C-alpha positions in Angstrom: 0.0 0.0 0.0 2.9 2.4 0.7 4.1 1.9 -2.9 0.7 3.0 -4.2 0.8 6.1 -1.9 4.3 7.0 -3.1 3.2 6.7 -6.7 0.1 8.9 -6.2 2.1 11.5 -4.3 4.6 11.9 -7.2 1.8 13.6 -9.2 1.1 17.2 -8.1 -2.6 16.7 -9.0 -2.9 13.9 -6.6 -1.4 16.1 -3.8 -3.9 18.8 -4.6 -6.8 16.3 -4.6 -5.7 15.0 -1.1 -5.5 18.5 0.3 -9.0 19.4 -1.1 -10.4 16.1 0.3 -9.0 16.8 3.7 -10.2 20.4 3.7 -13.6 19.3 2.6 -13.8 16.7 5.4 -12.7 19.3 8.0 -15.3 21.8 6.7 -18.1 19.2 7.0 -16.9 18.3 10.4 -17.0 21.9 11.6 -20.3 22.6 10.0 -21.8 19.5 11.7 -20.7 20.7 15.1 -23.4 22.2 17.2 -22.9 26.0 17.0 -24.6 28.6 19.1 -27.0 30.8 17.2 -25.8 34.4 16.8 -27.6 37.0 19.0 -29.5 34.2 20.7 -31.3 36.6 23.0 -32.5 38.8 20.2 -36.3 38.9 19.3 -35.5 37.5 15.8 -33.5 34.6 17.2 -36.2 33.8 19.8 -38.9 33.8 17.2 -36.7 31.7 14.9 -36.1 29.2 17.6 -39.8 29.1 18.7 -41.3 28.8 15.2 -38.6 26.9 13.3 -37.5 24.7 16.2 -40.8 22.8 16.3 -39.8 20.3 13.7 -36.0 20.2 14.1 -33.2 22.0 15.9 -32.8 25.5 14.4 -30.1 25.5 11.8 -27.3 28.0 12.1 -28.1 30.9 9.7 -24.7 30.6 8.0 -25.5 27.2 6.5 -27.4 29.0 3.8 -27.3 32.3 1.9 -30.1 34.8 2.4 -31.3 34.0 -1.1 -31.6 30.4 -0.1 -33.3 31.2 3.2 -36.0 33.2 1.3 -36.9 30.0 -0.5 -36.5 27.7 2.5 -38.6 29.6 5.1 -41.9 29.4 3.1 -41.3 25.7 2.3 -40.7 24.9 6.0 -43.7 27.1 7.0 -45.9 25.1 4.7 -44.6 21.7 5.9 -45.2 22.8 9.6 -48.8 23.7 8.7 -49.4 20.5 6.8 -48.1 18.4 9.6 -50.4 20.2 12.0 -47.5 21.3 14.2 -48.4 25.0 14.2 -50.4 27.8 12.5 -48.9 29.5 9.5 -46.4 32.3 10.2 -47.9 35.8 10.0 -46.3 38.2 7.6 -44.7 40.0 10.5 -43.2 36.8 11.9 -41.9 35.7 8.5 -40.4 39.1 8.0 -38.7 39.1 11.5 -37.3 35.6 10.9 -36.0 36.4 7.5 -34.4 39.6 8.8 -32.6 37.6 11.5 -31.5 35.1 8.9 -30.4 37.8 6.5 -28.3 39.5 9.1 -26.5 36.2 9.9 -26.6 34.3 6.7 -23.6 33.1 4.7 -22.6 35.9 2.4 -21.6 33.7 -0.6 -21.1 30.1 -1.7 
């Protein structure tokens, strides 16, 4: 097996692939770790936890961009209604949750 490893490491492309693989694994590990929500005592965070935490633990806002959150929140709201877990979000609640997520969302990629 060492001979195969030596062969692969002679090629610069293989070294790059190994580095990318290790960085990807590290990123997934960190992303999977439980992170405290930003501004957890803010009204937006409390509403997000109360409304979105009914079906699953609230996700850290940085796992998605704001553009993605704008699509996800209505879908999750509909699923919560259909499952009978809660009433639909009011427009004010939806706006407050989206503002909280916008403020703390991942900026790109």
